[in-house]
N, C-alpha and C positions, 0 to 999 in steps of 0.2 A: 493293977490291970483289972478290967471289967470283962466278964464273959457274957456273951449275948447269944441267945437263940432267937433269931429273927425269922418271922414268916411274913413274906410280902403279901400285900393285898388285904391285910386285916385292918379294919378301921380302929383308930384309937381316939380318945378324947383330947389327947395332946395336940396342940397346934404345931405347925412346922417350926415356928420361932422357938417354942419351948424345947423341941427336940434339938435344935441347933445349939441353944444355950446349954442344955444338959451335956452334950457331947463336945462342947468347945474345948479345943486343946488335945483331943484324943486322935490317935491314928488307928486305922484298922489293919487287921492281918490279911489284907486282900479283900476285895469287894465281892458282893453278890449281885448278879444281874437282877433286874426288876422282876423277872419271872422265875428266879431261883430262890431256894429257901435253905435254912440251915444255920450252922455255927459261924459266928463272926466274933472275933476277939478285938477289944479296944484297949489301947494302952497309951499312957503319956510318956513312957520311957522310950527314947529314941533307940537305945541299945536293944530293948526287947522287940521293938518294931522291926529293926534290921534283922534280928535273929528269926523272927516269924516270917518275914516276907522274902528275904534274900534266898536265891536258889541254892547257894553253897551249903548251908547247914543241913539241908535235907529234911525239913519239917514235913511229915506226912500229912496229907489231906485225903480223907476218904469221902467218896460220893456214892450215892445210889441214884440211878437214872431209870426212868420208865421210857421205853422207846416204842415207836411204830415205824413201819416201812417208810422211807423217804421217797417222795414223789418229785422228780425233777421239775423245776419251775422254768418259765420262759427265761428268767434271768440266768439260771444255771446254763441253759442251752446257749444263750447269747454270749456268755463269758467263756464257754467251752469247758465247763466243769462237768466231768463225767461222774454221775452218781451210780455206783454199782448196785446190783440187786442185793437185798439184805442178806447178810451172812451171820452165822452163829460162831464163826471162827474168829476169836479175839486175838490170835497170835500176832497179827500185824501191829497191834498196839504196843508190843514189846520190842519192836525193831527200832534201831537207830537210823537217823537220816530221813525219816518220813517228813514230807513238806506238804503244807496245804497249798491249794491253787493260788498262784501269784504271790507266794511268800518266800523270802530268802532264808529265813531262820527255820532250822529243822525243829520238829516237835521232839520233846523229851519223851523217852519211852516210859510207859506206865510201870509201876512196881508190881502191881497185882491187878487182875481183872477176871471176873467170873460171872456167869449167868446165875441168878438166884431162882430157886424154885417158886413157882406161883402155886398157891393152894386154893382150890375151888371146891366147895362142898366137902371139905376134909380130905380131898385127894390131891396129891402132888401132880402138877401138870408141867413136867419138864419141857416137853416139846413146844408148848404154847407160851413159855416164859417170855416176858417182855421187860424184865427187870435185870439190870446189870449193876454189880458193885465193882468199883475200881479205886485204886490208890495211886496218888501222884506224890512225888517228892519235890516238886517245884511249884511255884505259884502260877500255874497255868490258868488263864482266865476262862470263864464259862463260855464265851463266844468261840474261843479256839477249841474247847472240848466239844461243843456242839458241831462245829465244822468238821472236826476229826471224825466223829461218829458218822456224819453224813457222807463225807468224801471217801472214807476208807472202808466203812462197814455197811453203808446203805441204810442206816437207821436215822430217824429224826428223833431228837430228844424232846419228849412231851413234858417231862418233869425232871428237875435236877435238884437234889438235896445234898448239901455238904453235911455229912454226919459226924465228922471230927476234924479237928485241926490239932496235930500233935496228940497229947494225951487227953485233950478236952473233947468229950463226946456229947452229941446232941441230947442224949438221955440224962446227962448229969446237970443240965441247966434248965430251969423252968422257962417256958415260952415267954418271950418278951423281956427276960431278965438278963 
């Protein structure tokens, strides 16, 4: 198994063809969107892949997100999506049965979610915090996470970082390795 800490948008000297040849035959433990960063695991073992990706085993994934208030777009209005005013109450994320607009499948509740303190000039700015840490136990994709924050909490995710997959944390792996 290869552990990788990938940060999108950074230029490398490798060509796309070299990257494809290097990772040929590997599967990932769930993908990262082009605007997301963090831990990504690669494996050639089908059994390991199934254990990492399947929702049943409950492999935890931890994320840190930076948010700002969501502004309803004309597309939201046309589709009838109601974007609520931003709320700091994260309790809705722990409820079963939540569904995104026009989706049949319910969202899985989060295992943990909390606002992190922002520190400015050495002082904790709790009321101004725009950073949230949360843990999932299923392979929820980043697009659904972003929609969940937008449709249920009224926040737009400006930055999403996957800080761990199971026991592997972003600090334990050098960038790009």
